[in-house]
PyMOL Python script that loads the backbone (N, CA, C, O; Angstrom):
from pymol import cmd

cmd.read_pdbstr("""\
ATOM      1  N   MET A   1     112.160-123.235  -3.036  1.00  0.00           N
ATOM      2  CA  MET A   1     110.791-123.668  -2.909  1.00  0.00           C
ATOM      3  C   MET A   1     110.714-124.684  -1.772  1.00  0.00           C
ATOM      4  O   MET A   1     111.494-125.636  -1.734  1.00  0.00           O
ATOM      5  N   ASN A   2     109.798-124.489  -0.869  1.00  0.00           N
ATOM      6  CA  ASN A   2     109.568-125.454   0.194  1.00  0.00           C
ATOM      7  C   ASN A   2     108.685-126.564  -0.334  1.00  0.00           C
ATOM      8  O   ASN A   2     107.523-126.332  -0.668  1.00  0.00           O
ATOM      9  N   THR A   3     109.233-127.784  -0.413  1.00  0.00           N
ATOM     10  CA  THR A   3     108.488-128.914  -0.946  1.00  0.00           C
ATOM     11  C   THR A   3     108.669-130.114  -0.032  1.00  0.00           C
ATOM     12  O   THR A   3     109.646-130.850  -0.170  1.00  0.00           O
ATOM     13  N   PRO A   4     107.729-130.329   0.915  1.00  0.00           N
ATOM     14  CA  PRO A   4     107.835-131.530   1.732  1.00  0.00           C
ATOM     15  C   PRO A   4     107.624-132.764   0.877  1.00  0.00           C
ATOM     16  O   PRO A   4     106.948-132.709  -0.150  1.00  0.00           O
ATOM     17  N   ARG A   5     108.190-133.851   1.291  1.00  0.00           N
ATOM     18  CA  ARG A   5     108.076-135.087   0.528  1.00  0.00           C
ATOM     19  C   ARG A   5     107.240-136.096   1.305  1.00  0.00           C
ATOM     20  O   ARG A   5     107.391-136.257   2.516  1.00  0.00           O
ATOM     21  N   SER A   6     106.367-136.762   0.585  1.00  0.00           N
ATOM     22  CA  SER A   6     105.594-137.844   1.174  1.00  0.00           C
ATOM     23  C   SER A   6     106.459-139.089   1.067  1.00  0.00           C
ATOM     24  O   SER A   6     106.523-139.715   0.010  1.00  0.00           O
ATOM     25  N   THR A   7     107.123-139.447   2.154  1.00  0.00           N
ATOM     26  CA  THR A   7     108.085-140.547   2.111  1.00  0.00           C
ATOM     27  C   THR A   7     107.568-141.745   2.883  1.00  0.00           C
ATOM     28  O   THR A   7     106.506-141.704   3.504  1.00  0.00           O
ATOM     29  N   ASN A   8     108.339-142.797   2.826  1.00  0.00           N
ATOM     30  CA  ASN A   8     107.979-143.986   3.589  1.00  0.00           C
ATOM     31  C   ASN A   8     108.656-143.966   4.957  1.00  0.00           C
ATOM     32  O   ASN A   8     108.955-145.020   5.517  1.00  0.00           O
ATOM     33  N   SER A   9     108.897-142.773   5.497  1.00  0.00           N
ATOM     34  CA  SER A   9     109.562-142.665   6.792  1.00  0.00           C
ATOM     35  C   SER A   9     108.587-142.519   7.951  1.00  0.00           C
ATOM     36  O   SER A   9     108.996-142.127   9.044  1.00  0.00           O
ATOM     37  N   PHE A  10     107.304-142.825   7.744  1.00  0.00           N
ATOM     38  CA  PHE A  10     106.361-142.846   8.849  1.00  0.00           C
ATOM     39  C   PHE A  10     106.684-144.056   9.718  1.00  0.00           C
ATOM     40  O   PHE A  10     107.689-144.731   9.492  1.00  0.00           O
ATOM     41  N   THR A  11     105.859-144.330  10.688  1.00  0.00           N
ATOM     42  CA  THR A  11     106.146-145.444  11.589  1.00  0.00           C
ATOM     43  C   THR A  11     106.155-146.790  10.870  1.00  0.00           C
ATOM     44  O   THR A  11     106.795-147.734  11.335  1.00  0.00           O
ATOM     45  N   ARG A  12     105.484-146.883   9.792  1.00  0.00           N
ATOM     46  CA  ARG A  12     105.561-148.078   8.942  1.00  0.00           C
ATOM     47  C   ARG A  12     105.455-147.611   7.497  1.00  0.00           C
ATOM     48  O   ARG A  12     104.846-146.579   7.218  1.00  0.00           O
ATOM     49  N   PRO A  13     106.040-148.359   6.589  1.00  0.00           N
ATOM     50  CA  PRO A  13     106.010-147.912   5.190  1.00  0.00           C
ATOM     51  C   PRO A  13     104.604-147.893   4.604  1.00  0.00           C
ATOM     52  O   PRO A  13     103.755-148.712   4.956  1.00  0.00           O
ATOM     53  N   ILE A  14     104.377-146.945   3.707  1.00  0.00           N
ATOM     54  CA  ILE A  14     103.161-146.919   2.901  1.00  0.00           C
ATOM     55  C   ILE A  14     103.470-147.833   1.726  1.00  0.00           C
ATOM     56  O   ILE A  14     104.248-147.470   0.844  1.00  0.00           O
ATOM     57  N   THR A  15     102.871-149.005   1.707  1.00  0.00           N
ATOM     58  CA  THR A  15     103.313-150.017   0.750  1.00  0.00           C
ATOM     59  C   THR A  15     102.352-150.298  -0.387  1.00  0.00           C
ATOM     60  O   THR A  15     102.786-150.685  -1.472  1.00  0.00           O
ATOM     61  N   ASP A  16     101.075-150.116  -0.172  1.00  0.00           N
ATOM     62  CA  ASP A  16     100.155-150.519  -1.225  1.00  0.00           C
ATOM     63  C   ASP A  16      98.888-149.676  -1.186  1.00  0.00           C
ATOM     64  O   ASP A  16      97.921-150.021  -0.508  1.00  0.00           O
ATOM     65  N   LEU A  17      98.904-148.574  -1.915  1.00  0.00           N
ATOM     66  CA  LEU A  17      97.741-147.690  -1.943  1.00  0.00           C
ATOM     67  C   LEU A  17      96.521-148.376  -2.538  1.00  0.00           C
ATOM     68  O   LEU A  17      95.388-148.063  -2.171  1.00  0.00           O
ATOM     69  N   ALA A  18      96.748-149.306  -3.451  1.00  0.00           N
ATOM     70  CA  ALA A  18      95.634-149.944  -4.146  1.00  0.00           C
ATOM     71  C   ALA A  18      94.781-150.810  -3.217  1.00  0.00           C
ATOM     72  O   ALA A  18      93.570-150.914  -3.412  1.00  0.00           O
ATOM     73  N   THR A  19      95.394-151.426  -2.219  1.00  0.00           N
ATOM     74  CA  THR A  19      94.643-152.374  -1.398  1.00  0.00           C
ATOM     75  C   THR A  19      94.527-151.990   0.065  1.00  0.00           C
ATOM     76  O   THR A  19      93.703-152.560   0.781  1.00  0.00           O
ATOM     77  N   ARG A  20      95.322-151.047   0.529  1.00  0.00           N
ATOM     78  CA  ARG A  20      95.305-150.692   1.953  1.00  0.00           C
ATOM     79  C   ARG A  20      94.629-149.342   2.155  1.00  0.00           C
ATOM     80  O   ARG A  20      95.209-148.294   1.870  1.00  0.00           O
ATOM     81  N   SER A  21      93.405-149.382   2.649  1.00  0.00           N
ATOM     82  CA  SER A  21      92.661-148.132   2.846  1.00  0.00           C
ATOM     83  C   SER A  21      93.354-147.223   3.858  1.00  0.00           C
ATOM     84  O   SER A  21      93.277-146.001   3.737  1.00  0.00           O
ATOM     85  N   GLU A  22      94.037-147.805   4.866  1.00  0.00           N
ATOM     86  CA  GLU A  22      94.750-146.981   5.847  1.00  0.00           C
ATOM     87  C   GLU A  22      95.845-146.169   5.175  1.00  0.00           C
ATOM     88  O   GLU A  22      96.059-145.006   5.520  1.00  0.00           O
ATOM     89  N   ASP A  23      96.538-146.770   4.222  1.00  0.00           N
ATOM     90  CA  ASP A  23      97.595-146.069   3.490  1.00  0.00           C
ATOM     91  C   ASP A  23      97.010-144.911   2.689  1.00  0.00           C
ATOM     92  O   ASP A  23      97.580-143.820   2.658  1.00  0.00           O
ATOM     93  N   ARG A  24      95.873-145.150   2.042  1.00  0.00           N
ATOM     94  CA  ARG A  24      95.236-144.086   1.263  1.00  0.00           C
ATOM     95  C   ARG A  24      94.822-142.923   2.151  1.00  0.00           C
ATOM     96  O   ARG A  24      94.955-141.766   1.752  1.00  0.00           O
ATOM     97  N   VAL A  25      94.321-143.211   3.349  1.00  0.00           N
ATOM     98  CA  VAL A  25      93.913-142.151   4.276  1.00  0.00           C
ATOM     99  C   VAL A  25      95.125-141.324   4.692  1.00  0.00           C
ATOM    100  O   VAL A  25      95.055-140.095   4.696  1.00  0.00           O
ATOM    101  N   ILE A  26      96.222-141.965   5.037  1.00  0.00           N
ATOM    102  CA  ILE A  26      97.435-141.248   5.444  1.00  0.00           C
ATOM    103  C   ILE A  26      97.929-140.362   4.311  1.00  0.00           C
ATOM    104  O   ILE A  26      98.236-139.189   4.522  1.00  0.00           O
ATOM    105  N   VAL A  27      98.004-140.917   3.122  1.00  0.00           N
ATOM    106  CA  VAL A  27      98.526-140.154   1.983  1.00  0.00           C
ATOM    107  C   VAL A  27      97.585-139.014   1.618  1.00  0.00           C
ATOM    108  O   VAL A  27      98.041-137.889   1.413  1.00  0.00           O
ATOM    109  N   GLN A  28      96.287-139.275   1.533  1.00  0.00           N
ATOM    110  CA  GLN A  28      95.333-138.224   1.171  1.00  0.00           C
ATOM    111  C   GLN A  28      95.350-137.098   2.203  1.00  0.00           C
ATOM    112  O   GLN A  28      95.305-135.924   1.835  1.00  0.00           O
ATOM    113  N   THR A  29      95.413-137.441   3.480  1.00  0.00           N
ATOM    114  CA  THR A  29      95.448-136.438   4.537  1.00  0.00           C
ATOM    115  C   THR A  29      96.716-135.599   4.451  1.00  0.00           C
ATOM    116  O   THR A  29      96.673-134.383   4.637  1.00  0.00           O
ATOM    117  N   THR A  30      97.838-136.239   4.172  1.00  0.00           N
ATOM    118  CA  THR A  30      99.109-135.516   4.029  1.00  0.00           C
ATOM    119  C   THR A  30      99.057-134.553   2.850  1.00  0.00           C
ATOM    120  O   THR A  30      99.485-133.404   2.961  1.00  0.00           O
ATOM    121  N   ILE A  31      98.534-135.020   1.730  1.00  0.00           N
ATOM    122  CA  ILE A  31      98.415-134.166   0.545  1.00  0.00           C
ATOM    123  C   ILE A  31      97.511-132.971   0.851  1.00  0.00           C
ATOM    124  O   ILE A  31      97.866-131.832   0.550  1.00  0.00           O
ATOM    125  N   ASN A  32      96.356-133.224   1.441  1.00  0.00           N
ATOM    126  CA  ASN A  32      95.419-132.142   1.758  1.00  0.00           C
ATOM    127  C   ASN A  32      96.032-131.124   2.714  1.00  0.00           C
ATOM    128  O   ASN A  32      95.899-129.917   2.513  1.00  0.00           O
ATOM    129  N   MET A  33      96.703-131.613   3.751  1.00  0.00           N
ATOM    130  CA  MET A  33      97.307-130.719   4.733  1.00  0.00           C
ATOM    131  C   MET A  33      98.379-129.839   4.080  1.00  0.00           C
ATOM    132  O   MET A  33      98.405-128.626   4.288  1.00  0.00           O
ATOM    133  N   CYS A  34      99.248-130.449   3.302  1.00  0.00           N
ATOM    134  CA  CYS A  34     100.318-129.688   2.661  1.00  0.00           C
ATOM    135  C   CYS A  34      99.766-128.682   1.661  1.00  0.00           C
ATOM    136  O   CYS A  34     100.249-127.552   1.594  1.00  0.00           O
ATOM    137  N   HIS A  35      98.773-129.071   0.891  1.00  0.00           N
ATOM    138  CA  HIS A  35      98.160-128.131  -0.054  1.00  0.00           C
ATOM    139  C   HIS A  35      97.523-126.961   0.694  1.00  0.00           C
ATOM    140  O   HIS A  35      97.606-125.820   0.240  1.00  0.00           O
ATOM    141  N   SER A  36      96.891-127.233   1.828  1.00  0.00           N
ATOM    142  CA  SER A  36      96.256-126.148   2.585  1.00  0.00           C
ATOM    143  C   SER A  36      97.290-125.178   3.153  1.00  0.00           C
ATOM    144  O   SER A  36      96.967-124.029   3.455  1.00  0.00           O
ATOM    145  N   LEU A  37      98.534-125.642   3.297  1.00  0.00           N
ATOM    146  CA  LEU A  37      99.624-124.790   3.768  1.00  0.00           C
ATOM    147  C   LEU A  37     100.388-124.145   2.612  1.00  0.00           C
ATOM    148  O   LEU A  37     101.346-123.405   2.833  1.00  0.00           O
ATOM    149  N   GLY A  38      99.965-124.425   1.389  1.00  0.00           N
ATOM    150  CA  GLY A  38     100.592-123.825   0.226  1.00  0.00           C
ATOM    151  C   GLY A  38     101.791-124.577  -0.325  1.00  0.00           C
ATOM    152  O   GLY A  38     102.550-124.035  -1.128  1.00  0.00           O
ATOM    153  N   TYR A  39     101.965-125.810   0.098  1.00  0.00           N
ATOM    154  CA  TYR A  39     103.079-126.623  -0.379  1.00  0.00           C
ATOM    155  C   TYR A  39     102.663-127.520  -1.542  1.00  0.00           C
ATOM    156  O   TYR A  39     101.479-127.771  -1.764  1.00  0.00           O
ATOM    157  N   GLN A  40     103.661-127.993  -2.273  1.00  0.00           N
ATOM    158  CA  GLN A  40     103.451-129.040  -3.260  1.00  0.00           C
ATOM    159  C   GLN A  40     103.986-130.343  -2.671  1.00  0.00           C
ATOM    160  O   GLN A  40     104.855-130.329  -1.800  1.00  0.00           O
ATOM    161  N   ILE A  41     103.466-131.451  -3.148  1.00  0.00           N
ATOM    162  CA  ILE A  41     103.850-132.767  -2.638  1.00  0.00           C
ATOM    163  C   ILE A  41     104.614-133.548  -3.696  1.00  0.00           C
ATOM    164  O   ILE A  41     104.231-133.577  -4.866  1.00  0.00           O
ATOM    165  N   VAL A  42     105.709-134.186  -3.263  1.00  0.00           N
ATOM    166  CA  VAL A  42     106.468-135.118  -4.081  1.00  0.00           C
ATOM    167  C   VAL A  42     106.364-136.484  -3.409  1.00  0.00           C
ATOM    168  O   VAL A  42     106.811-136.649  -2.274  1.00  0.00           O
ATOM    169  N   ALA A  43     105.783-137.454  -4.092  1.00  0.00           N
ATOM    170  CA  ALA A  43     105.702-138.820  -3.565  1.00  0.00           C
ATOM    171  C   ALA A  43     106.943-139.572  -4.019  1.00  0.00           C
ATOM    172  O   ALA A  43     107.220-139.658  -5.215  1.00  0.00           O
ATOM    173  N   GLU A  44     107.682-140.111  -3.072  1.00  0.00           N
ATOM    174  CA  GLU A  44     108.893-140.870  -3.374  1.00  0.00           C
ATOM    175  C   GLU A  44     108.590-142.356  -3.461  1.00  0.00           C
ATOM    176  O   GLU A  44     107.634-142.843  -2.857  1.00  0.00           O
ATOM    177  N   GLY A  45     109.403-143.064  -4.210  1.00  0.00           N
ATOM    178  CA  GLY A  45     109.318-144.519  -4.256  1.00  0.00           C
ATOM    179  C   GLY A  45     108.164-145.065  -5.063  1.00  0.00           C
ATOM    180  O   GLY A  45     107.705-146.178  -4.806  1.00  0.00           O
ATOM    181  N   VAL A  46     107.680-144.304  -6.041  1.00  0.00           N
ATOM    182  CA  VAL A  46     106.569-144.775  -6.877  1.00  0.00           C
ATOM    183  C   VAL A  46     107.132-145.766  -7.891  1.00  0.00           C
ATOM    184  O   VAL A  46     108.017-145.433  -8.679  1.00  0.00           O
ATOM    185  N   GLU A  47     106.603-146.993  -7.859  1.00  0.00           N
ATOM    186  CA  GLU A  47     107.158-148.062  -8.681  1.00  0.00           C
ATOM    187  C   GLU A  47     106.205-148.621  -9.720  1.00  0.00           C
ATOM    188  O   GLU A  47     106.627-149.413 -10.563  1.00  0.00           O
ATOM    189  N   ASP A  48     104.931-148.237  -9.693  1.00  0.00           N
ATOM    190  CA  ASP A  48     104.001-148.820 -10.667  1.00  0.00           C
ATOM    191  C   ASP A  48     102.939-147.804 -11.078  1.00  0.00           C
ATOM    192  O   ASP A  48     102.690-146.820 -10.381  1.00  0.00           O
ATOM    193  N   GLU A  49     102.323-148.069 -12.225  1.00  0.00           N
ATOM    194  CA  GLU A  49     101.317-147.170 -12.800  1.00  0.00           C
ATOM    195  C   GLU A  49     100.093-147.033 -11.904  1.00  0.00           C
ATOM    196  O   GLU A  49      99.521-145.948 -11.804  1.00  0.00           O
ATOM    197  N   ALA A  50      99.686-148.109 -11.255  1.00  0.00           N
ATOM    198  CA  ALA A  50      98.496-148.054 -10.401  1.00  0.00           C
ATOM    199  C   ALA A  50      98.702-147.067  -9.260  1.00  0.00           C
ATOM    200  O   ALA A  50      97.802-146.289  -8.944  1.00  0.00           O
ATOM    201  N   THR A  51      99.867-147.089  -8.646  1.00  0.00           N
ATOM    202  CA  THR A  51     100.163-146.151  -7.561  1.00  0.00           C
ATOM    203  C   THR A  51     100.234-144.729  -8.088  1.00  0.00           C
ATOM    204  O   THR A  51      99.708-143.808  -7.464  1.00  0.00           O
ATOM    205  N   ALA A  52     100.882-144.542  -9.236  1.00  0.00           N
ATOM    206  CA  ALA A  52     100.977-143.200  -9.832  1.00  0.00           C
ATOM    207  C   ALA A  52      99.582-142.653 -10.132  1.00  0.00           C
ATOM    208  O   ALA A  52      99.310-141.476  -9.898  1.00  0.00           O
ATOM    209  N   LYS A  53      98.706-143.504 -10.646  1.00  0.00           N
ATOM    210  CA  LYS A  53      97.338-143.072 -10.963  1.00  0.00           C
ATOM    211  C   LYS A  53      96.581-142.660  -9.702  1.00  0.00           C
ATOM    212  O   LYS A  53      95.918-141.623  -9.681  1.00  0.00           O
ATOM    213  N   LEU A  54      96.682-143.472  -8.658  1.00  0.00           N
ATOM    214  CA  LEU A  54      96.013-143.136  -7.400  1.00  0.00           C
ATOM    215  C   LEU A  54      96.538-141.820  -6.834  1.00  0.00           C
ATOM    216  O   LEU A  54      95.758-140.988  -6.370  1.00  0.00           O
ATOM    217  N   LEU A  55      97.851-141.632  -6.869  1.00  0.00           N
ATOM    218  CA  LEU A  55      98.442-140.395  -6.354  1.00  0.00           C
ATOM    219  C   LEU A  55      97.960-139.189  -7.152  1.00  0.00           C
ATOM    220  O   LEU A  55      97.681-138.135  -6.581  1.00  0.00           O
ATOM    221  N   LYS A  56      97.863-139.341  -8.461  1.00  0.00           N
ATOM    222  CA  LYS A  56      97.362-138.244  -9.294  1.00  0.00           C
ATOM    223  C   LYS A  56      95.920-137.919  -8.926  1.00  0.00           C
ATOM    224  O   LYS A  56      95.561-136.748  -8.799  1.00  0.00           O
ATOM    225  N   GLU A  57      95.093-138.946  -8.755  1.00  0.00           N
ATOM    226  CA  GLU A  57      93.699-138.746  -8.372  1.00  0.00           C
ATOM    227  C   GLU A  57      93.578-138.082  -7.004  1.00  0.00           C
ATOM    228  O   GLU A  57      92.621-137.351  -6.749  1.00  0.00           O
ATOM    229  N   MET A  58      94.552-138.336  -6.121  1.00  0.00           N
ATOM    230  CA  MET A  58      94.558-137.738  -4.784  1.00  0.00           C
ATOM    231  C   MET A  58      95.068-136.302  -4.792  1.00  0.00           C
ATOM    232  O   MET A  58      94.984-135.603  -3.782  1.00  0.00           O
ATOM    233  N   GLY A  59      95.597-135.862  -5.934  1.00  0.00           N
ATOM    234  CA  GLY A  59      96.087-134.493  -6.025  1.00  0.00           C
ATOM    235  C   GLY A  59      97.571-134.340  -5.777  1.00  0.00           C
ATOM    236  O   GLY A  59      98.054-133.225  -5.581  1.00  0.00           O
ATOM    237  N   CYS A  60      98.312-135.455  -5.783  1.00  0.00           N
ATOM    238  CA  CYS A  60      99.760-135.376  -5.597  1.00  0.00           C
ATOM    239  C   CYS A  60     100.369-134.600  -6.772  1.00  0.00           C
ATOM    240  O   CYS A  60      99.999-134.818  -7.926  1.00  0.00           O
ATOM    241  N   ASP A  61     101.297-133.703  -6.469  1.00  0.00           N
ATOM    242  CA  ASP A  61     101.839-132.807  -7.483  1.00  0.00           C
ATOM    243  C   ASP A  61     102.929-133.439  -8.336  1.00  0.00           C
ATOM    244  O   ASP A  61     102.991-133.190  -9.540  1.00  0.00           O
ATOM    245  N   MET A  62     103.783-134.246  -7.737  1.00  0.00           N
ATOM    246  CA  MET A  62     104.912-134.837  -8.449  1.00  0.00           C
ATOM    247  C   MET A  62     105.214-136.211  -7.871  1.00  0.00           C
ATOM    248  O   MET A  62     104.894-136.504  -6.720  1.00  0.00           O
ATOM    249  N   ILE A  63     105.838-137.045  -8.694  1.00  0.00           N
ATOM    250  CA  ILE A  63     106.292-138.347  -8.214  1.00  0.00           C
ATOM    251  C   ILE A  63     107.752-138.529  -8.589  1.00  0.00           C
ATOM    252  O   ILE A  63     108.266-137.887  -9.505  1.00  0.00           O
ATOM    253  N   GLN A  64     108.398-139.412  -7.863  1.00  0.00           N
ATOM    254  CA  GLN A  64     109.711-139.884  -8.255  1.00  0.00           C
ATOM    255  C   GLN A  64     109.802-141.339  -7.851  1.00  0.00           C
ATOM    256  O   GLN A  64     109.125-141.776  -6.920  1.00  0.00           O
ATOM    257  N   GLY A  65     110.627-142.078  -8.540  1.00  0.00           N
ATOM    258  CA  GLY A  65     110.773-143.486  -8.217  1.00  0.00           C
ATOM    259  C   GLY A  65     111.102-144.310  -9.440  1.00  0.00           C
ATOM    260  O   GLY A  65     111.254-143.788 -10.545  1.00  0.00           O
ATOM    261  N   TYR A  66     111.209-145.605  -9.223  1.00  0.00           N
ATOM    262  CA  TYR A  66     111.612-146.528 -10.282  1.00  0.00           C
ATOM    263  C   TYR A  66     110.650-146.543 -11.459  1.00  0.00           C
ATOM    264  O   TYR A  66     111.048-146.906 -12.566  1.00  0.00           O
ATOM    265  N   LEU A  67     109.393-146.157 -11.253  1.00  0.00           N
ATOM    266  CA  LEU A  67     108.463-146.076 -12.381  1.00  0.00           C
ATOM    267  C   LEU A  67     109.018-145.146 -13.448  1.00  0.00           C
ATOM    268  O   LEU A  67     108.899-145.427 -14.640  1.00  0.00           O
ATOM    269  N   LEU A  68     109.618-144.049 -13.031  1.00  0.00           N
ATOM    270  CA  LEU A  68     110.184-143.087 -13.982  1.00  0.00           C
ATOM    271  C   LEU A  68     111.581-143.486 -14.418  1.00  0.00           C
ATOM    272  O   LEU A  68     111.892-143.463 -15.609  1.00  0.00           O
ATOM    273  N   SER A  69     112.423-143.851 -13.467  1.00  0.00           N
ATOM    274  CA  SER A  69     113.794-144.231 -13.797  1.00  0.00           C
ATOM    275  C   SER A  69     114.496-144.760 -12.557  1.00  0.00           C
ATOM    276  O   SER A  69     114.217-144.329 -11.438  1.00  0.00           O
ATOM    277  N   ARG A  70     115.396-145.684 -12.768  1.00  0.00           N
ATOM    278  CA  ARG A  70     116.313-146.098 -11.707  1.00  0.00           C
ATOM    279  C   ARG A  70     117.307-144.952 -11.505  1.00  0.00           C
ATOM    280  O   ARG A  70     117.429-144.088 -12.373  1.00  0.00           O
ATOM    281  N   PRO A  71     118.018-144.932 -10.378  1.00  0.00           N
ATOM    282  CA  PRO A  71     119.040-143.894 -10.195  1.00  0.00           C
ATOM    283  C   PRO A  71     120.062-143.938 -11.336  1.00  0.00           C
ATOM    284  O   PRO A  71     120.477-145.008 -11.780  1.00  0.00           O
ATOM    285  N   LEU A  72     120.453-142.749 -11.794  1.00  0.00           N
ATOM    286  CA  LEU A  72     121.369-142.637 -12.930  1.00  0.00           C
ATOM    287  C   LEU A  72     122.540-141.722 -12.582  1.00  0.00           C
ATOM    288  O   LEU A  72     122.390-140.789 -11.792  1.00  0.00           O
ATOM    289  N   PRO A  73     123.706-141.989 -13.172  1.00  0.00           N
ATOM    290  CA  PRO A  73     124.795-141.025 -13.069  1.00  0.00           C
ATOM    291  C   PRO A  73     124.365-139.716 -13.743  1.00  0.00           C
ATOM    292  O   PRO A  73     123.497-139.728 -14.616  1.00  0.00           O
ATOM    293  N   LEU A  74     124.957-138.606 -13.350  1.00  0.00           N
ATOM    294  CA  LEU A  74     124.545-137.294 -13.818  1.00  0.00           C
ATOM    295  C   LEU A  74     124.445-137.216 -15.341  1.00  0.00           C
ATOM    296  O   LEU A  74     123.419-136.778 -15.861  1.00  0.00           O
ATOM    297  N   GLU A  75     125.469-137.624 -16.055  1.00  0.00           N
ATOM    298  CA  GLU A  75     125.468-137.531 -17.520  1.00  0.00           C
ATOM    299  C   GLU A  75     124.297-138.315 -18.124  1.00  0.00           C
ATOM    300  O   GLU A  75     123.629-137.833 -19.039  1.00  0.00           O
ATOM    301  N   ASN A  76     124.055-139.512 -17.614  1.00  0.00           N
ATOM    302  CA  ASN A  76     122.939-140.333 -18.108  1.00  0.00           C
ATOM    303  C   ASN A  76     121.598-139.680 -17.788  1.00  0.00           C
ATOM    304  O   ASN A  76     120.672-139.725 -18.598  1.00  0.00           O
ATOM    305  N   MET A  77     121.494-139.068 -16.595  1.00  0.00           N
ATOM    306  CA  MET A  77     120.256-138.404 -16.225  1.00  0.00           C
ATOM    307  C   MET A  77     119.969-137.221 -17.147  1.00  0.00           C
ATOM    308  O   MET A  77     118.830-137.020 -17.568  1.00  0.00           O
ATOM    309  N   LEU A  78     121.001-136.444 -17.459  1.00  0.00           N
ATOM    310  CA  LEU A  78     120.815-135.306 -18.362  1.00  0.00           C
ATOM    311  C   LEU A  78     120.358-135.776 -19.739  1.00  0.00           C
ATOM    312  O   LEU A  78     119.489-135.152 -20.348  1.00  0.00           O
ATOM    313  N   ASN A  79     120.935-136.870 -20.234  1.00  0.00           N
ATOM    314  CA  ASN A  79     120.500-137.443 -21.513  1.00  0.00           C
ATOM    315  C   ASN A  79     119.055-137.928 -21.428  1.00  0.00           C
ATOM    316  O   ASN A  79     118.274-137.710 -22.354  1.00  0.00           O
ATOM    317  N   TRP A  80     118.696-138.580 -20.329  1.00  0.00           N
ATOM    318  CA  TRP A  80     117.337-139.086 -20.130  1.00  0.00           C
ATOM    319  C   TRP A  80     116.343-137.925 -20.132  1.00  0.00           C
ATOM    320  O   TRP A  80     115.294-138.010 -20.770  1.00  0.00           O
ATOM    321  N   LEU A  81     116.665-136.849 -19.428  1.00  0.00           N
ATOM    322  CA  LEU A  81     115.787-135.681 -19.395  1.00  0.00           C
ATOM    323  C   LEU A  81     115.629-135.061 -20.773  1.00  0.00           C
ATOM    324  O   LEU A  81     114.527-134.673 -21.160  1.00  0.00           O
ATOM    325  N   THR A  82     116.728-134.965 -21.516  1.00  0.00           N
ATOM    326  CA  THR A  82     116.676-134.404 -22.871  1.00  0.00           C
ATOM    327  C   THR A  82     115.786-135.255 -23.765  1.00  0.00           C
ATOM    328  O   THR A  82     114.971-134.721 -24.518  1.00  0.00           O
ATOM    329  N   GLU A  83     115.933-136.576 -23.690  1.00  0.00           N
ATOM    330  CA  GLU A  83     115.109-137.481 -24.496  1.00  0.00           C
ATOM    331  C   GLU A  83     113.629-137.338 -24.149  1.00  0.00           C
ATOM    332  O   GLU A  83     112.784-137.302 -25.043  1.00  0.00           O
ATOM    333  N   ARG A  84     113.315-137.258 -22.864  1.00  0.00           N
ATOM    334  CA  ARG A  84     111.909-137.098 -22.445  1.00  0.00           C
ATOM    335  C   ARG A  84     111.352-135.770 -22.927  1.00  0.00           C
ATOM    336  O   ARG A  84     110.204-135.696 -23.367  1.00  0.00           O
ATOM    337  N   ARG A  85     112.148-134.734 -22.848  1.00  0.00           N
ATOM    338  CA  ARG A  85     111.695-133.415 -23.315  1.00  0.00           C
ATOM    339  C   ARG A  85     111.446-133.441 -24.818  1.00  0.00           C
ATOM    340  O   ARG A  85     110.445-132.908 -25.298  1.00  0.00           O
ATOM    341  N   ASN A  86     112.353-134.058 -25.549  1.00  0.00           N
ATOM    342  CA  ASN A  86     112.198-134.147 -27.005  1.00  0.00           C
ATOM    343  C   ASN A  86     110.960-134.963 -27.370  1.00  0.00           C
ATOM    344  O   ASN A  86     110.227-134.601 -28.290  1.00  0.00           O
ATOM    345  N   THR A  87     110.727-136.050 -26.660  1.00  0.00           N
ATOM    346  CA  THR A  87     109.551-136.879 -26.907  1.00  0.00           C
ATOM    347  C   THR A  87     108.282-136.101 -26.622  1.00  0.00           C
ATOM    348  O   THR A  87     107.326-136.173 -27.394  1.00  0.00           O
ATOM    349  N   ALA A  88     108.257-135.357 -25.521  1.00  0.00           N
ATOM    350  CA  ALA A  88     107.083-134.558 -25.174  1.00  0.00           C
ATOM    351  C   ALA A  88     106.838-133.482 -26.205  1.00  0.00           C
ATOM    352  O   ALA A  88     105.690-133.196 -26.545  1.00  0.00           O
ATOM    353  N   THR A  89     107.896-132.887 -26.702  1.00  0.00           N
ATOM    354  CA  THR A  89     107.768-131.819 -27.709  1.00  0.00           C
ATOM    355  C   THR A  89     107.231-132.372 -29.024  1.00  0.00           C
ATOM    356  O   THR A  89     106.360-131.757 -29.640  1.00  0.00           O
ATOM    357  N   THR A  90     107.738-133.524 -29.462  1.00  0.00           N
ATOM    358  CA  THR A  90     107.282-134.084 -30.728  1.00  0.00           C
ATOM    359  C   THR A  90     105.868-134.636 -30.640  1.00  0.00           C
ATOM    360  O   THR A  90     105.184-134.753 -31.657  1.00  0.00           O
ATOM    361  N   GLN A  91     105.418-134.980 -29.421  1.00  0.00           N
ATOM    362  CA  GLN A  91     104.055-135.487 -29.242  1.00  0.00           C
ATOM    363  C   GLN A  91     103.076-134.369 -28.935  1.00  0.00           C
ATOM    364  O   GLN A  91     101.886-134.615 -28.737  1.00  0.00           O
ATOM    365  N   GLY A  92     103.572-133.143 -28.893  1.00  0.00           N
ATOM    366  CA  GLY A  92     102.695-132.008 -28.652  1.00  0.00           C
ATOM    367  C   GLY A  92     102.337-131.771 -27.201  1.00  0.00           C
ATOM    368  O   GLY A  92     101.438-130.983 -26.910  1.00  0.00           O
ATOM    369  N   ALA A  93     103.029-132.443 -26.274  1.00  0.00           N
ATOM    370  CA  ALA A  93     102.762-132.252 -24.852  1.00  0.00           C
ATOM    371  C   ALA A  93     103.388-130.937 -24.398  1.00  0.00           C
ATOM    372  O   ALA A  93     104.431-130.540 -24.917  1.00  0.00           O
ATOM    373  N   PRO A  94     102.772-130.263 -23.446  1.00  0.00           N
ATOM    374  CA  PRO A  94     103.362-129.024 -22.934  1.00  0.00           C
ATOM    375  C   PRO A  94     104.655-129.316 -22.189  1.00  0.00           C
ATOM    376  O   PRO A  94     104.780-130.347 -21.528  1.00  0.00           O
ATOM    377  N   GLU A  95     105.602-128.416 -22.297  1.00  0.00           N
ATOM    378  CA  GLU A  95     106.877-128.598 -21.605  1.00  0.00           C
ATOM    379  C   GLU A  95     106.813-128.057 -20.220  1.00  0.00           C
ATOM    380  O   GLU A  95     107.798-128.123 -19.485  1.00  0.00           O
TER     381      GLU A  95
END
""", "prot")
cmd.dss("prot")
cmd.show_as("cartoon", "prot")
cmd.util.cbc("prot")
cmd.orient("prot")
């Protein structure tokens, strides 16, 4: 699957979607462009709920970052994924 990532590798980091309108324009334009080309977007470095909410409202498909988890060794990551899946299943969330 071709999945470009919305990273902080532009000429300057995208640091605060909540307060910087320029950052929101860059991110929204990137999401729109990629969607129009048939791609999904993964936003990297998401560290707080406010940013995750804004990205969801902008149509971002997936996030990764410290908000979800710090980097983990493989075994710990597999356990973390299993726990999240079990929690989603018991709460009636779709898998």
